C-alpha positions in Angstrom: -16.1 4.2 -3.4 -15.0 7.6 -4.7 -16.9 7.0 -7.9 -20.1 7.3 -5.9 -21.5 10.7 -4.8 -20.8 10.1 -1.1 -18.6 13.1 -0.4 -21.0 15.1 1.6 -21.5 12.9 4.6 -17.9 12.9 5.5 -16.6 16.3 4.2 -19.1 18.5 6.1 -17.3 17.8 9.4 -14.5 20.1 8.5 -15.0 22.6 5.7 -11.3 23.4 5.7 -10.6 19.9 4.3 -13.0 19.0 1.5 -16.6 20.1 1.2 -19.3 18.1 -0.6 -19.0 20.3 -3.7 -15.2 20.0 -3.7 -15.4 16.2 -3.5 -17.8 16.2 -6.5 -15.5 18.6 -8.4 -12.5 16.3 -7.7 -14.6 13.4 -9.1 -15.4 15.5 -12.1 -11.8 16.2 -12.8 -10.8 12.6 -12.3 -13.5 11.1 -14.6 -12.8 13.7 -17.3 -9.1 12.6 -17.4 -10.0 8.9 -17.3 -12.7 8.7 -20.0 -10.9 11.0 -22.4 -7.6 9.2 -21.8 -9.2 5.8 -22.4 -10.2 7.0 -25.9 -7.1 9.0 -26.9 -4.5 6.4 -26.0 -6.1 3.9 -28.4 -5.2 6.1 -31.4 -2.1 5.0 -33.1 -0.4 8.4 -33.8 -1.0 9.5 -30.2 1.6 9.4 -27.4 1.2 6.5 -25.0 1.1 6.8 -21.2 3.4 5.5 -18.4 0.7 4.0 -16.2 1.8 0.5 -15.1 5.3 0.6 -16.5 7.8 3.4 -17.3 9.0 3.8 -20.9 11.5 6.5 -21.5 10.5 6.4 -25.1 7.0 7.7 -24.2 8.5 10.6 -22.3 10.8 11.5 -25.2 7.9 11.1 -27.6 5.8 13.5 -25.7 8.6 16.0 -25.5 9.0 15.9 -29.3 5.2 16.3 -29.8 5.2 19.4 -27.6 8.2 20.9 -29.4 6.6 20.3 -32.8 3.0 20.9 -31.7 0.3 20.1 -34.2 -3.5 19.6 -34.1 -3.1 16.3 -32.1 -1.4 18.0 -29.1 -4.5 18.0 -26.9 -4.8 14.2 -27.6 -1.1 13.7 -26.7 -1.5 15.5 -23.4 -4.7 13.7 -22.5 -3.3 10.3 -23.4 -0.1 10.8 -21.4 -1.6 12.4 -18.3 -5.3 11.5 -18.3 -4.9 8.2 -16.5 -3.9 10.1 -13.3 -7.6 10.5 -12.6 -7.3 7.0 -11.0 -5.0 8.3 -8.1 -7.6 11.1 -7.5 -10.3 8.4 -7.1 -8.1 6.4 -4.8 -7.3 9.5 -2.7 -11.1 10.3 -2.4 -11.9 6.7 -1.6 -9.6 6.6 1.3 -10.6 10.0 2.5 -14.3 8.9 2.4 -13.6 5.6 4.2 -11.7 7.3 7.0 -14.2 10.1 7.5 -17.0 7.6 7.6 -15.6 4.7 9.5 -12.4 6.0 11.1 -11.6 7.6 14.5 -9.1 7.4 17.2 -8.8 3.9 18.7 -10.1 3.6 22.2 -12.5 1.7 24.4 -15.5 3.9 23.4 -15.2 2.9 19.8 -14.7 -0.8 20.4 -18.4 -1.7 20.3 -18.9 0.3 17.1 -16.3 -1.5 15.0 -17.5 -2.9 11.7 -16.9 -6.6 11.4 -14.3 -7.4 8.7 -16.5 -9.8 6.7 -19.5 -7.5 6.9 -17.4 -4.6 5.7 -15.9 -6.5 2.8 -19.2 -8.0 1.7 -20.9 -4.6 1.8 -18.2 -2.9 -0.3 -18.0 -5.8 -2.7 -21.7 -5.5 -3.4 -21.5 -1.8 -3.9 -18.8 -2.3 -6.5 -20.7 -5.2 -8.0 -23.8 -3.1 -8.4 -21.9 -0.7 -10.6 -19.7 -3.1 -12.4 -22.4 -5.5 -13.5 -24.4 -2.8 -15.3 -21.4 -1.7 -17.3 -20.2 -5.3 -17.9 -23.5 -6.4 -19.4 -23.7 -3.3 -21.7 -20.1 -3.8 -22.9 -20.3 -7.6 -23.5 -23.5 -7.1 -25.6 -22.0 -4.4 -27.8 -18.6 -6.1 -28.0 -20.2 -9.3 -29.2 -22.0 -7.6 -32.1 -19.2 -5.4 -33.3 -16.0 -6.1 -35.1 -13.0 -7.3 -33.1 -14.9 -8.8 -30.2 -13.0 -10.1 -27.2 -12.7 -13.9 -26.9 -13.7 -14.5 -23.3 -13.1 -17.7 -21.4 -14.8 -18.8 -18.2 -11.9 -17.9 -16.0 -11.9 -14.3 -17.3 -15.7 -13.9 -16.8 -15.6 -15.4 -13.3 -12.5 -13.3 -12.5 -14.3 -10.1 -13.4 -17.5 -11.0 -11.5 -15.5 -11.8 -8.4 -13.1 -8.9 -9.1 -10.0 -11.1 -8.7 -8.7 -10.9 -12.3 -6.1 -8.4 -11.3 -4.2 -11.3 -9.7 -4.2 -13.4 -12.8 -0.8 -13.6 -14.6 -0.5 -11.0 -17.4 -3.5 -9.0 -16.4 -3.4 -7.0 -19.6 -4.5 -10.2 -21.4 -7.2 -11.1 -18.9 -9.1 -7.9 -18.1 -11.6 -6.6 -20.7 -12.8 -3.9 -20.9 -9.5 -2.6 -19.6 -10.8 0.1 -17.3 -12.6 -2.5 -15.2 -9.3 -3.4 -13.5 -10.2 -0.6 -11.2 -12.9 -2.7 -9.5 -10.4 -5.4 -8.5 -8.0 -2.7 -7.3 -10.7 -1.1 -5.1 -11.8 -4.4 -3.6 -8.2 -5.1 -2.6 -7.9 -1.7 -1.0 -11.1 -2.1 0.9 -9.7 -5.3 2.4 -6.4 -3.7 3.2 -8.1 -0.7 4.8 -10.3 -2.9 7.1 -7.7 -5.5 8.1 -4.6 -3.3 8.4 -5.4 0.5 8.5 -8.9 0.8 10.1 -8.4 2.7 13.4 -4.7 1.8 13.5 -1.7 4.1 14.2 -0.7 6.3 11.3 2.6 4.3 11.1 0.8 1.4 9.5 -0.4 3.6 6.6 3.0 5.3 6.1 4.8 2.0 6.3 2.6 0.5 3.6 3.0 3.6 1.4 6.8 3.5 1.8 7.2 -0.3 1.2 4.8 -0.5 -1.8 6.3 2.6 -3.4 9.9 1.7 -2.6 9.8 -1.9 -3.8 8.7 -0.9 -7.3 11.9 1.2 -7.7 13.9 -2.1 -7.6 12.0 -3.5 -10.6 12.7 -3.2 -14.3 10.9 -0.1 -15.5 9.6 -1.9 -18.5 9.2 -5.3 -17.0 6.1 -7.4 -16.4 6.8 -7.6 -12.7 6.3 -3.8 -12.3 3.2 -4.1 -14.6 1.7 -6.7 -12.3 2.7 -4.8 -9.1 0.9 -1.6 -10.3 -2.2 -3.5 -11.4 -2.8 -4.4 -7.7 -3.2 -2.6 -4.4 0.6 -2.1 -4.1 0.6 0.3 -7.0 -2.3 2.3 -5.6 -1.2 2.5 -2.0 0.6 5.8 -2.2 -2.5 8.0 -3.2 -4.8 5.8 -1.1 -2.7 6.2 2.0 -2.4 9.9 1.3 -6.2 10.2 1.3 -6.4 8.4 4.6 -3.8 10.6 6.2 -5.4 13.8 4.8 -8.8 12.7 6.4 -7.0 12.3 9.8 -4.5 15.1 9.8 -5.7 17.6 7.1 -3.5 20.7 7.1 -0.6 18.9 8.8 0.1 17.3 5.4 -1.4 19.9 3.0 -1.8 23.6 3.6 -5.3 24.6 2.3 -5.9 27.9 4.0 -4.4 30.1 1.4 -6.2 32.8 -0.5 -6.9 32.5 -4.2 -3.4 33.6 -5.2 -1.7 31.2 -2.8 -3.9 28.3 -3.9 -3.3 29.0 -7.5 0.5 29.2 -7.1 0.4 26.0 -5.1 -1.4 24.3 -8.0 1.1 25.7 -10.5 4.0 24.5 -8.4 2.6 21.0 -8.1 1.9 20.9 -11.8 5.5 21.9 -12.5 6.8 19.1 -10.3 4.4 16.6 -11.9 5.9 17.3 -15.4 9.4 17.2 -14.1 8.9 14.1 -12.0 7.4 12.3 -15.0 10.8 12.5 -16.8 12.6 10.0 -14.5 11.7 6.5 -13.4 12.6 7.1 -9.8 10.6 10.4 -9.4 7.8 9.0 -11.5 6.8 6.8 -8.6 5.7 9.8 -6.5 3.7 11.5 -9.3 0.3 10.0 -8.1 0.8 11.8 -4.8 1.7 15.1 -6.6 -1.4 14.6 -8.7 -3.5 14.5 -5.5 -1.9 17.6 -4.1 -2.4 19.5 -7.4 -6.1 18.4 -7.7 -7.0 19.6 -4.2 -5.3 22.9 -4.8 -7.1 23.2 -8.2 -10.6 22.8 -6.7 -9.7 25.1 -3.8 -8.5 27.7 -6.3 -11.8 27.4 -8.3 -13.7 27.7 -5.1 -11.9 31.0 -4.4 -12.2 32.5 -7.8 -13.0 36.2 -7.5 -15.2 36.1 -10.6 -18.5 34.7 -9.5 -20.0 33.9 -12.9 -16.9 32.1 -14.1 -16.6 30.2 -10.8 -20.3 29.2 -11.0 -20.0 27.8 -14.5 -16.8 25.9 -13.8 -18.3 24.6 -10.5 -21.5 23.5 -12.3 -19.7 21.5 -15.0 -17.3 19.8 -12.6 -19.8 18.9 -9.9 -22.3 17.6 -12.6 -19.5 15.5 -14.0 -18.7 14.3 -10.5 -22.4 13.3 -9.9 -22.4 11.1 -13.0 -18.8 9.8 -12.6 -19.8 6.3 -11.5 -22.1 5.8 -14.5 -19.7 7.4 -16.9 -16.9 5.2 -15.7 -18.8 2.0 -16.3 -20.4 2.9 -19.7 -17.6 4.8 -21.5 -15.7 1.6 -22.6 -18.9 0.6 -24.5 -19.2 3.9 -26.3 -15.5 3.9 -27.1 -15.9 0.6 -28.9 -18.6 2.1 -31.1 -17.0 5.5 -32.0 -13.2 4.9 -32.1 -13.3 3.5 -35.7 -14.2 7.0 -36.8 -11.1 8.5 -35.3 -8.9 5.7 -36.5 -10.1 6.4 -40.1 -8.7 9.9 -39.8 -11.5 12.0 -38.4 -9.9 12.1 -34.9 -11.9 14.9 -33.4 -15.2 13.9 -35.0 -15.0 10.5 -33.4 -13.9 12.0 -30.1 -16.8 14.6 -30.0 -19.4 11.9 -30.8 -17.9 9.7 -28.1 -18.1 12.5 -25.5 -21.7 13.4 -26.4 -22.8 9.8 -26.4 -20.9 8.9 -23.2 -22.4 11.8 -21.3 -25.9 11.1 -22.5 -25.6 7.3 -21.8 -24.1 8.0 -18.4 -27.0 10.1 -17.4 -29.4 7.3 -18.5 -27.3 4.6 -16.7 -27.3 6.7 -13.5 -31.1 6.6 -13.6 -31.1 2.8 -14.0 -28.5 2.3 -11.2 -30.7 4.2 -8.8 -33.4 1.5 -9.3 -31.1 -1.2 -8.2 -31.4 -1.9 -4.4 -28.3 -0.8 -2.5 -26.6 -3.3 -0.1 -27.0 -2.9 3.6 -24.1 -2.9 6.1 
């Protein structure tokens, strides 16, 4: 799983793709976007995102806030764009799976194939090891604070089995909300092993095209699209891109630029991300553009001509990447504690306390998680 620090064992085979440090930096960028977004988008005056559905109102709202910029502008931008850390994690997950398990099909590889049930069991237990720590922490804090969630047995079992993404109206059945990611990842692990593992690239491209194309036929604001994007179909584009990048690298993304070329590539991708976000039909490909932009960004940082600046940025991002799994599972708990401060009007006071507490708690949770035995394949 991309939340885990597993980049080195598959990135070292080709330094022109992604090195261990670059994988960690990408995780750092992704988790920064996610855990800040999951705070800011709960604030009433702040622009809401187009994550599972497309609302033109949200795009127009953001445009107005940029044109009449005030002190909340950083929160608006984080709320609207921060959730795109998820496609980065999906991209890295597929990249890691393919570099670890993939290879060209052939007789020499037949005896080394990982049995489907063993593969799915192993990855389910890896996800469960992370999820259960965060779920326990959250349910305890949620139960003793105002506005606690009224769980039923179906919702609890669904979270433990990571099948609640399939429930009707997943918005009303998944709590804390960010934990939908565990069900999504389990689905993608199953899809990878059953349909993409050591298969022709056409399988991957076909799934990417079908899953992305079908959603264009749906109502942009409808529940069908919401349900579609809660499940593997909505994440297939960045996941498939990560798999293809692991196999074909520079054939789908030029990464051998110098600093200037890499920086301009990132700027160009960022421009297309903003432009594509303004239309329902182009919005569907924004996750792929996010992956391109993120890779170019970390490559640009890696080629910064100013050594001290490069070192500081690299240290922050890679440290964030190292704690990304722990930060992902614990930040909903800290949000519940500190968001009332921001809702009372002290927006940045609450946000700063949330950031400090989340980073500290993530470091502690990471230590706890290391004590839990890891599953064996």
